[in-house]
N, C-alpha and C positions, 0 to 999 in steps of 0.2 A: 230613942237612940236610934240612927243609920243601920246601925250593925243587926239591931232588931227585926226593923221595917225588912230587911235584906236576908235577913233567912228569912222572918215570914213571905216573902215576893216570891221564894227558894222555891218553899214548900208547897206555895199557891201554884208554882209554875206546874213540879213535877207533879199533881195530883191533876193537873187536867185531861180528862178523857179527850183521848184525841176523835174516836169513833164517836161521841153523843152532839157533835158540833158541825158544821162543812171548815173547810181550812179557812175559808173568810172569820168566821168569827172567832176562832181560835187567836186567828193572829188580830184579832181586836184586844181578846181577852189577856193574850200575850201583850198589849201596848199600855193595855190600862193597870197593869199591874206592875210592870218596868215605870211606871208615871208615875208611881204611888210610892214608890220608894224616898224619893227624893224629894222636899219641899218646893227649890228652887227649881223645876223641872216641871213646864205649865202643860207641854202636851208630845207625844209620844208618837210614831207612825214606823208603820214595817211597810218595808221595802224585798220584794223577794224576787228572786230572777229565774227567766224560765229555762229548759236546760239550753237556749241558744246564746243563753247570759242573756235577754230582754228584760227588764221590765215589767214585773206584771201592776194592776195595777192596785196602788196601794192602799195599804187600812191604815188608819188614823182616830186619834183618839177625841179629834176636833175638828174643827174646823180651819183653824189654825198650824194643825200643822199637817190637814190637807191639802193646801196653798203653797204651804216649801215643799213636801213629795211632787205632789205638780210639775211645780219650776220645775222639774231638778230633771225627774222625766222625761220632760217637754225638749230641757235642751241638753238632752242626752250627756249629762256631767251633774255632779256636786258632790259633795261631801259622802251624801250618805253610796250613791252609783257607787264611786272612786272606792267607800270602802269595802264594798261588796264586791268589786273587781279585784282588785289588790289586799284582800282577807288584812287591812288598814287599818287601826284605829285614828282616827283625825275629829280632834277636838278644835271646834274652832271659837277663836275667843272671844271676839269682835264680826258680827254680818258686815258690818259696815266697812273693813277691811280685808275684806277677802281674791285671794288670786283673782286674776284677769279671767279665766277659764271659768269662773262661779258666777260669775255678777250677775246673773239669771238670778240665782238661789241666795245674792247678797241686798240686789236690791227687794225681791219679795219680802223676804224674811223679815228684815231691817219695817218695812212697812204693815208687813201683821206684829209687828210690835215682839221679833224672838231675835233676840240679843247675840244668844252664841247660841251652841248645837256643840254636841257630839258625835258623829256616826259613828255607831261600834257595829264591828261583822256580825254575822250569824255562824257560825262556825262550827263543822261537827268534823267526824273522823275523814269522812268520805269530800270530803270542800268545803265551800264557801254557798249558801244560797240567797244569803241576802246581807240585809243591817238593817240595824233597830238607828231611826233620828228624836235623840232626843233633845230637843227645845226648852232653852231659857229665857226669859223675861228681861235678864240680869246680861252684860258684858260679863266673862272670864267664870262662868257660874262652874264651869268641870276642872277641880284641881286632881292631882294625880292620884289621890284616894279614891276620889270619886271615879274618875276613870274605869279604876283596876277594879272597885265594884261594879262599873258598866260591864266589864270585860268579861266578868266572872257569873252575869246575870246572862248573859249575850250567850255565853256559852251552854247555859240549860235553856232557854230559848231556842235554838238552833235545833236541838235532840225537838225537843217538842214541836216544832214545826214541821221537820225531815219527815218522825213517825205521821204524823197531821196528811202531808202533803203523799205519803208511800200511800198512808191506808188509805186513801181518797180516791186518790190513782188506781189504785187494785179495786177496790170496790165500784170502779165506774167504767173497768176493763172486765168486771168481772161480769155485770151489768151489760154492757155492752154483747158480752160470747152468750150468755145469758139466750141472750136477742134474738142473738145471730141459729143461734140452733133451734130457738124454736120458728122459725122464719124456713128456716132449708127441712127441719118435719114435716112444716106444712104444704111444703114445695116439691116435695116429698112425696105427700101422702097426693095429691093434684096430681102428679106424674105418673103414678100409680094408678090413679081412677084415668086419665088417657090412655093411657098402654091400655086397659083392659077393653074398653071404648073400642079403637083404633085398632087393635092388634100390630101396635109397633112399637118400635124397643125404648129404652128411655132419654137417651140425647134427641130421640122424632121428637121424642114428647114434651122434652122441656122447652124446645126448637117453637113446636105449636102453642103452646104456653105463653112463650115470649112474644109470639106472633099478636095473639090475642091479647097479653098484654097492650102491645105500642100500641092496635088497633082501640082499641079501648081508652087508656089514655089513664092507667094505672098503673100501680107497679104489680110486678110477678107477686108476692106474698098476699096482695089483697085477694087477688084474680083468685090464687090459689088457693085462699079460704070459703072466699063464700064457694070455689066450684066444692070444697069437702063438705061446706054445708047443703048444698044441692042434693036432691034428693032423688033429681031425673034421673034416666037411667044416660040418655044423651048433656051435658050442659049446654045451656043454647052459647057460654063464650067461647067452643073452641071445636063449634060445626059450621061454623061460617065460613069466608072465604078465608082461610090459614092457610090455604099451599096445601092441601094433602090432596 
């Protein structure tokens, strides 16, 4: 029964661990879970918008959904993009008879065997982050009860995807900060070595390091690492014509 499949899908989705796999993999798992709820649904795509409202690379259950999603991204319009931007559920009863602005979508959808579609916004209390695209091989596959079930499922999917996006954005930011702090520590050590050798202050020490970096065509951080690993008293990198 559809109700049992929906309940099972909601349970599966709520159990997804956003820290377990990257955002793209989580999006794919969400798409597969949604696809398996209704026998009439052949394929599902996930379209997410970036901070500027632009669609990111779509994640799809198969080549059919990918083709339909990509043409919408290329055209800049289509049910999924419009659903995401307007936070409105948009059913398409027959892709062979769609509004003119969706002509490219309708042509590709019909060609790959998608004759009806349902675009469901992925909305949380913080806003809409994208949309689910449900695609069926028969026209009129999405009646009002199915649309309501899809809306409910999309609510849970939105929370999962929003959490996954936030987690991985924070993780990448933390990784970047960690790398930056490590680079700064290395550079500070190299500056200290130059200050001890030259008897100069920190500003001049960094200027010497920067000039040597340009002269040797290496990053300041890499040159600094070489210097602190060098055990001679006067590192070669800063003893040639560095302007001192």
